[in-house]
C-alpha positions, -999 to +999 in steps of 0.1 A: +687-312+911+700-278+898+725-310+876+698-331+869+672-300+852+698-293+835+708-317+819+672-325+812+671-290+791+705-296+776+688-332+760+657-317+751+675-291+737+695-312+715+665-330+707+643-301+694+671-279+682+676-277+642+709-281+625+708-242+620+709-237+659+730-213+683+725-234+710+753-258+724+754-280+757+767-278+787+797-292+783+811-277+754+848-262+767+852-220+767+887-222+769+897-243+795+861-249+814+830-267+805+795-238+803+785-260+834+819-250+854+814-211+843+779-210+857+790-227+892+814-197+895+786-177+888+774-178+926+762-150+941+771-124+909+751-108+885+778-118+850+808-137+851+828-128+816+856-151+814+880-139+780+913-150+768+919-178+793+903-150+821+878-149+845+858-114+859+827-107+875+803-082+875+777-076+909+758-045+894+720-046+893+705-052+855+717-044+829+747-023+842+774-053+842+769-060+809+774-016+802+806-018+820+816-044+802+808-030+768+827+001+778+860-016+791+856-045+760+855-070+783+825-088+762+847-089+728+850-121+718+838-138+758+817-161+766+792-143+790+773-160+821+741-137+831+713-150+857+685-132+835+689-123+799+660-100+780+659-081+752+673-053+763+708-075+783+708-100+741+711-067+724+738-052+747+759-089+745+757-084+707+765-050+710+797-058+722+802-084+706+796-113+726+813-142+711+790-173+736+761-167+761+746-189+794+718-178+815+692-195+832+663-176+826+661-160+785+633-148+773+618-160+740+624-119+724+668-121+740+665-160+714+656-141+683+688-114+696+708-142+695+696-161+663+696-128+638+732-122+648+745-157+652+755-157+689+757-195+707+740-196+740+722-216+769+699-220+793+684-229+817+649-219+815+623-202+792+606-174+794+578-155+772+593-116+791+613-107+822+587-093+848+595-061+863+608-067+903+570-066+915+562-089+890+538-074+878+547-060+845+575-060+820+603-050+830+616-016+824+646-024+804+626-046+782+600-020+780+632+003+765+635-022+739+600-036+730+601-024+695+642-018+693+661-047+665+693-029+671+719-032+690+736-003+689+702+020+695+691+002+725+730+009+734+727+046+728+686+044+742+713+030+780+734+054+776+716+083+766+741+092+733+722+106+702 
């Protein structure tokens, strides 16, 4: 069922995608692996980073995996596979200079960020906003970047650097 729904999403993306879109297909190669293969490897981890033929995983919650990877310069020119990407995560990925992204769930604001900064992306499901854990409001990380469009400013907010 998962492969079938992912195939439908990719098919719809191809059908409704304008020529300058940053989206890519699940069978597009990322080095030696396809996005579908990388997504399968994500399993119980929160973030997968594929860079220079190597795969690394992060298991922390929220945006912490991205902050760790940025600190290690692990996102630069990498492919990142994440379970959920909102605007906060998208800004951090751009700040870390990620090359390509795939996610199960993406917020519309994250798509705007990826389009603005020309980062290739794909997703399984699109949502208006990323909700908080209790599903009764906006995610606190999303609230922090509601009026922020700069990846550098977002990084400073989340690392408390002035």
